[in-house]
VOGU-3710 file (C-alpha; in Angstrom, 3 decimals, decimal comma):
1> mktssvlhig> -42,637/123,945/132,923  -44,758/127,684/132,611  -45,118/129,316/136,150  -48,084/131,241/137,252  -48,299/134,398/137,805  -51,680/136,602/139,400  -53,078/139,595/137,259  -54,901/142,214/138,855  -56,933/144,387/136,235  -58,115/147,660/136,300
11> fddtdsrkgm> -60,163/149,776/133,970  -62,778/152,798/134,396  -63,852/155,360/132,518  -64,672/153,488/128,960  -68,112/154,797/128,331  -69,501/158,260/127,637  -72,739/159,661/128,777  -74,492/158,658/125,054  -73,268/155,247/125,376  -71,333/151,950/126,210
21> cttflaykiv> -70,775/150,855/129,609  -67,316/149,800/131,404  -69,750/146,409/133,045  -69,956/145,567/129,234  -66,332/145,767/128,423  -65,378/143,912/131,154  -68,498/140,583/130,640  -65,971/140,988/126,776  -63,081/140,315/128,982  -64,342/137,632/130,545
31> eylkkehvkf> -65,477/136,310/127,807  -62,428/136,079/125,729  -59,997/135,392/129,007  -62,467/132,116/129,561  -61,686/131,414/126,179  -57,376/131,849/127,133  -58,666/129,678/129,770  -57,000/131,606/132,934  -58,392/130,817/136,807  -60,325/133,305/138,026
41> ldypylirfn> -59,424/134,056/141,977  -62,824/135,686/142,792  -65,617/137,572/141,057  -66,057/140,387/139,279  -65,688/144,097/141,189  -67,653/146,473/140,363  -66,694/149,326/142,236  -68,958/152,403/142,906  -66,922/155,577/143,882  -67,899/159,034/144,440
51> pnipwktrgn> -70,741/160,656/143,325  -70,257/164,505/142,935  -67,356/164,121/140,743  -69,051/166,675/138,632  -67,413/165,068/135,582  -68,680/161,151/136,127  -71,351/159,041/133,641  -74,073/157,904/135,967  -72,582/155,556/138,335  -68,947/156,031/138,087
61> gavaikikte> -68,583/153,185/138,332  -65,042/150,974/137,738  -64,249/146,558/137,617  -61,449/145,104/138,353  -61,036/141,551/137,965  -58,010/139,128/139,679  -56,936/136,298/137,474  -54,019/133,641/137,376  -51,566/132,736/134,521  -49,237/131,387/132,087
71> kpgiikknii> -49,794/133,560/130,217  -49,392/137,726/131,545  -47,865/139,679/128,972  -50,143/138,118/125,850  -53,204/138,855/128,070  -52,325/142,919/128,613  -51,473/143,173/125,417  -55,304/141,594/124,211  -56,679/143,912/126,920  -55,833/146,933/125,627
81> efikkyssin> -56,859/146,257/122,236  -60,298/145,514/124,259  -59,941/148,938/125,335  -59,125/150,605/122,394  -62,369/148,981/120,824  -64,886/149,556/122,982  -64,569/152,798/125,038  -65,799/155,528/123,878  -63,184/158,003/123,011  -65,197/160,266/120,686
91> eganpglvfy> -67,552/160,882/122,942  -65,228/161,706/125,639  -64,399/158,967/127,443  -61,149/159,612/129,284  -60,092/154,958/129,212  -57,303/154,274/131,922  -56,119/150,475/132,434  -53,934/148,761/135,519  -52,930/145,840/135,598  -50,682/145,401/139,061
101> qqekipkhfs> -48,741/141,668/138,869  -48,288/140,243/142,524  -50,109/137,782/144,234  -51,416/140,254/146,913  -52,167/144,149/146,809  -51,032/146,387/149,654  -52,794/147,715/152,053  -52,311/151,203/151,021  -53,666/150,410/147,124  -56,522/150,268/149,296
111> kfgqlalcql> -56,489/154,025/151,312  -56,343/155,158/147,854  -59,469/153,148/147,446  -61,545/154,958/150,155  -60,146/158,279/148,840  -61,427/158,095/145,558  -64,872/156,986/146,999  -64,900/160,116/149,150  -62,888/162,893/147,766  -62,161/164,533/144,272
121> isrnkakefa> -58,754/162,759/143,342  -57,329/164,281/140,059  -55,576/162,347/137,575  -52,242/163,491/138,100  -52,480/161,314/141,281  -53,075/158,855/139,848  -50,128/158,597/137,275  -47,560/159,417/140,825  -49,376/156,514/142,172  -48,886/154,193/139,389
131> sknnvesfyl> -45,133/155,083/139,079  -44,202/154,735/142,801  -46,019/151,925/143,375  -44,321/149,424/139,615  -48,251/150,146/138,304  -49,175/149,059/134,925  -50,850/151,779/133,311  -51,993/152,471/129,794  -54,634/155,501/128,788  -56,962/157,426/126,278
141> gngqglvgai> -57,623/160,894/126,500  -56,176/162,422/129,346  -55,948/159,414/131,723  -58,943/160,579/134,332  -59,483/156,992/134,207  -57,083/155,807/135,987  -58,659/156,930/138,957  -60,874/154,418/140,018  -58,602/151,477/138,054  -56,111/151,885/140,505
151> gaigyffddy> -58,893/152,130/142,807  -61,216/149,291/142,142  -57,973/146,872/142,192  -56,909/148,294/145,399  -60,376/148,675/147,474  -61,035/146,784/150,423  -64,798/145,910/151,814  -65,490/145,635/154,481  -69,606/144,942/153,182  -70,765/143,610/149,554
161> tfelisyrdk> -73,590/143,078/147,779  -74,188/141,298/143,604  -75,399/143,083/141,169  -76,204/139,986/138,216  -76,479/142,055/134,831  -77,679/141,274/131,914  -76,821/142,491/128,236  -78,605/143,280/125,300  -77,867/141,811/121,521  -76,231/143,898/119,838
171> snfgkkreis> -79,574/144,557/117,702  -81,473/146,108/119,957  -78,356/148,854/121,425  -80,602/152,314/121,195  -83,614/150,471/121,493  -86,731/150,658/124,192  -86,634/148,102/126,421  -89,325/145,424/126,070  -89,887/144,271/130,681  -92,473/143,307/132,291
181> kdsvrkmqdl> -93,229/145,347/135,034  -95,638/142,828/137,052  -92,682/140,347/136,445  -90,367/142,885/138,191  -93,145/143,566/141,115  -93,478/140,652/141,655  -90,069/138,968/141,768  -89,041/141,797/145,094  -92,156/141,142/146,501  -90,824/136,791/146,287
191> trsrtfnsfd> -87,312/138,550/147,124  -87,335/140,699/149,090  -85,389/139,645/151,701  -82,340/139,374/149,597  -82,513/141,521/146,724  -83,383/145,173/146,522  -84,015/148,346/144,731  -85,637/146,642/141,886  -89,665/147,958/142,112  -90,678/151,592/143,633
201> eeknrvliap> -94,256/150,599/144,726  -94,085/155,033/145,154  -93,258/155,813/141,454  -95,177/152,173/139,590  -91,593/152,229/138,747  -88,611/149,782/137,106  -85,726/150,168/138,864  -83,482/147,519/137,228  -83,327/148,714/133,765  -81,376/151,986/132,738
211> hgpdpvlfgv> -82,929/154,400/130,274  -79,981/155,025/127,390  -78,493/153,318/124,980  -75,833/151,387/126,650  -75,674/147,544/126,824  -77,379/146,937/129,639  -80,822/145,237/129,106  -81,359/144,839/133,672  -79,541/144,644/136,386  -80,108/142,667/139,879
221> rgedilsvlq> -78,790/143,531/143,549  -79,092/141,606/146,158  -77,113/139,703/148,951  -75,648/136,607/148,029  -75,255/134,909/144,092  -78,569/132,806/144,692  -80,490/135,643/145,013  -79,508/137,836/141,833  -79,929/134,284/140,183  -83,576/133,942/141,916
231> gaslvrsaek> -84,373/137,988/140,934  -83,179/137,144/137,171  -84,706/134,264/136,265  -88,606/135,751/137,165  -87,718/138,530/135,116  -89,444/138,609/131,534  -88,428/140,554/128,366  -89,918/140,743/125,587  -86,005/140,516/123,721  -83,577/138,655/123,335
241> fagymvfrsn> -80,503/138,960/125,890  -76,640/138,155/125,154  -75,570/137,150/128,466  -75,298/138,193/132,060  -71,993/138,609/134,244  -72,606/138,256/137,986  -70,206/141,133/140,422  -68,881/141,423/143,721  -69,194/144,619/144,198  -70,230/148,475/146,384
251> qgtgahlkne> -73,256/149,331/145,887  -76,215/149,416/148,517  -73,030/149,479/151,398  -72,947/153,758/151,543  -69,737/153,710/151,885  -68,754/157,041/150,580  -71,188/158,008/153,595  -68,584/156,128/155,821  -65,854/159,549/156,872  -67,060/162,335/158,897
261> ldvsvlkpfs> -65,833/165,618/157,124  -63,862/168,154/158,283  -66,493/171,308/158,358  -63,126/173,779/158,431  -62,780/172,739/154,813  -65,486/171,066/153,302  -63,778/170,618/150,174  -66,422/170,750/146,902  -67,286/167,605/145,516  -66,421/165,453/148,487
271> sgtitgkisd> -68,415/163,041/150,335  -69,378/162,515/154,131  -71,119/162,854/157,356  -72,131/165,593/159,468  -73,390/165,660/162,936  -74,144/169,222/164,524  -77,425/171,159/165,134  -80,255/172,955/163,408  -79,259/176,704/163,813  -81,006/177,969/160,955
281> epkielgghv> -84,955/176,019/160,573  -86,089/175,149/157,700  -87,054/177,204/154,702  -89,447/175,481/151,927  -87,609/177,302/148,019  -89,754/177,191/145,032  -89,974/173,829/143,839  -90,417/172,775/146,654  -86,474/171,759/147,979  -85,527/172,600/151,909
291> ifsitkdnqk> -82,691/174,831/153,171  -81,350/174,639/156,259  -78,380/175,110/158,955  -76,374/172,934/161,350  -73,960/173,483/163,194  -70,720/171,940/164,942  -67,439/173,239/166,413  -68,791/176,356/165,890  -68,771/176,475/161,618  -72,642/177,013/160,485
301> iqcavykptg> -73,216/174,698/157,404  -75,662/175,633/155,205  -78,111/171,815/154,043  -80,193/171,113/150,892  -82,993/168,019/150,551  -84,520/168,149/147,232  -87,889/167,308/146,575  -86,932/164,567/144,603  -85,508/162,449/147,166  -88,983/162,256/149,211
311> itqiasklik> -87,689/163,686/152,697  -88,183/167,089/152,334  -91,912/166,841/154,708  -89,145/164,982/157,297  -86,359/168,556/156,672  -89,467/170,905/157,139  -89,847/169,269/160,755  -86,610/170,182/161,993  -85,999/172,458/164,287  -83,704/174,586/166,142
321> gdlvkigggi> -81,703/172,691/168,341  -82,334/169,639/166,815  -79,577/166,582/167,060  -78,876/165,221/163,093  -75,882/162,795/161,673  -76,471/163,675/157,729  -74,506/162,453/154,595  -74,550/163,545/151,641  -72,285/165,460/148,749  -70,888/169,481/148,842
331> rkssknhqrt> -71,593/170,703/146,186  -69,094/173,759/145,929  -70,305/177,799/145,869  -71,247/179,447/142,748  -72,459/182,967/142,117  -76,583/182,190/143,193  -75,683/179,688/145,346  -73,021/179,119/149,056  -71,114/175,814/149,728  -73,978/173,969/150,519
341> lnveflevle> -74,066/169,870/151,842  -76,595/167,838/149,599  -78,299/165,929/152,100  -78,038/162,050/150,871  -79,752/161,222/154,577  -80,555/162,478/157,115  -80,841/160,902/161,234  -82,584/162,444/163,854  -80,303/161,988/167,084  -82,491/164,166/169,744
351> leknqkmvnp> -85,284/165,979/169,472  -85,582/169,287/171,113  -88,435/170,623/173,062  -90,861/172,656/170,607  -92,235/175,858/172,779  -94,313/178,889/172,526  -95,997/180,889/173,989  -99,802/180,847/173,364  -102,921/182,524/175,664  -103,798/181,180/178,143
361> lchnckkrmk> -106,436/178,472/179,173  -110,184/178,840/180,609  -109,890/176,272/183,153  -113,532/176,032/183,607  -114,550/176,899/179,660  -111,332/174,210/178,746  -111,085/177,030/175,364  -108,392/179,799/175,268  -109,004/183,205/176,392  -109,042/186,591/174,230
371> skgknqgfec> -106,784/189,188/174,738  -108,229/192,167/176,356  -105,916/194,610/174,348  -102,376/195,586/174,229  -100,923/195,225/178,177  -104,675/194,435/179,078  -104,445/190,812/179,705  -106,234/188,145/178,981  -110,066/186,937/179,766  -112,925/184,209/178,810
381> vkcgntskhk> -115,499/185,505/176,551  -117,845/182,850/178,160  -117,205/183,302/181,885  -115,345/186,039/182,240  -111,871/184,493/183,994  -109,494/186,244/183,620  -105,763/185,773/182,987  -102,331/188,474/182,650  -100,454/186,557/180,715  -99,630/184,009/178,660
391> tlkeipreie> -98,981/179,899/178,794  -96,041/177,800/178,064  -97,331/175,356/175,205  -95,502/172,225/174,247  -96,068/171,376/170,553  -95,880/167,310/169,917  -93,011/166,838/167,294  -94,249/165,306/164,206  -91,146/163,330/163,205  -89,390/160,666/165,239
401> krlyvpimsa> -85,657/160,333/165,959  -84,713/157,322/163,786  -82,807/157,377/160,136  -84,673/158,991/156,994  -83,916/158,272/153,286  -84,781/158,736/150,681  -87,504/157,019/148,205  -86,272/154,779/146,654  -86,032/156,183/143,296  -83,939/158,543/144,226
411> hrhltrplqr> -81,813/156,335/145,177  -77,997/156,364/144,630  -76,172/153,266/143,530  -74,019/154,041/147,175  -77,184/154,393/148,899  -77,632/152,023/151,640  -81,699/150,997/151,553  -83,339/150,686/155,276  -83,553/146,548/154,005  -80,353/147,064/154,685
421> vgksnkkidf> -79,365/149,079/158,313  -77,885/146,420/160,005  -76,440/144,200/157,471  -72,932/143,247/156,725  -71,123/141,746/154,311  -67,511/140,490/155,441  -66,560/137,184/154,575  -65,219/136,498/150,733  -65,825/133,548/149,574  -65,116/132,878/145,984
431> snskkwfhis> -66,843/129,681/143,696  -65,087/128,713/139,928  -68,668/128,023/138,545  -69,638/128,607/135,556  -72,880/130,632/137,117  -71,663/133,444/137,245  -70,593/134,036/133,638  -73,333/132,998/131,231  -73,652/133,226/127,004  -77,014/132,854/126,116
441> qpmkkqyvei> -78,356/131,517/122,447  -80,457/133,171/120,319  -83,964/134,202/121,433  -87,170/134,471/118,847  -88,409/137,622/120,083  -91,866/137,069/122,110  -92,601/137,497/126,067  -90,288/135,335/128,090  -88,688/133,973/130,969  -85,246/135,044/130,734
451> kikprn> -84,162/131,420/132,097  -81,293/132,203/134,857  -81,379/128,856/136,805  -79,608/129,089/140,364  -78,085/126,496/141,067  -76,680/124,739/144,952
//
């Protein structure tokens, strides 16, 4: 009688800026694994890592799959062939694949994943980690994908969301996506409390579909399986799709901004938060970007809020002394710019009083007096009342003590939208039913409602 083994599979960096998609490779691998009748122990993981890595492709996402099988050797061999076949190696991909054949993942694996969320981890560190921890690895190119592959299999969820990703028929790869904008708007209205970041009403823009030549048709993000199934079922498309798969993900959790940055170091490409006081008042630069500085522990940090975020108007109204918490990534210094914290969210914790010296008020006429000349005091031009000194006036602040996040179109995959503030999915449950993975039958080219039926 054969014994079953638990096998953790992780892979990353199989795509390029010109095409392919790591989640599509996951879809093809799961299709193969289902034919092998393995037992799935959880939904596939889609883990987004540090979005500030300069060589990342799009969402910097890695995938992990956890199964139970009686033939791990054959599974490993065949998945390596999938990596070879579907990776965009000729276009710059550096895929990494790992296998860990143990029932439980050691706790220190999750520490590696947490570091990959907010720091730059070298591929040599990943190779060293694999060697020391009996992680079987395979890579092509320089092996940079090993970082995400290891981080994905060891990822610990203190919050999670789901994404249903539907894939295009091969005949449509590279073609313009045909998705009904009205259907996406309607879908968001009907599922607003349980799905997120589907349609930007301010920009009148669909957010569920990518724009590149990759195999993804669209992806619906939400709080649970039934929500993303319902959301996807409401999307209308004029093209046939190959199928879909549901991932458990850290998208929309703000996981990369939960650590506090060390202001004495501020390593380039690191992500995190800093709490400090405004020390240099905001300046609006060419292009509408806002630059200001905060001080913490006697260290001054330059911060930049870019116009596309939609929060430059808020940033421009900060004044010296305001206490703020800022989340973002560190841009390395260059010839033209000093090291800067690129702002992803801004939380105003305390507002300083905005006071300035103004001409005194005439109590009879209720109007400001005019200066009589240098050091000659002030006089009301209407009734002749005089005063010697200016008075202090408090200017009402035009911002509030609250959290400000970018407009929806400027959200990164990891950005926690306002509707998820205070929400946390912690209970890890898994239903090994067919509804999380589906291969479609070919459909005629006409506007049709995509048939993805939620199941109770």
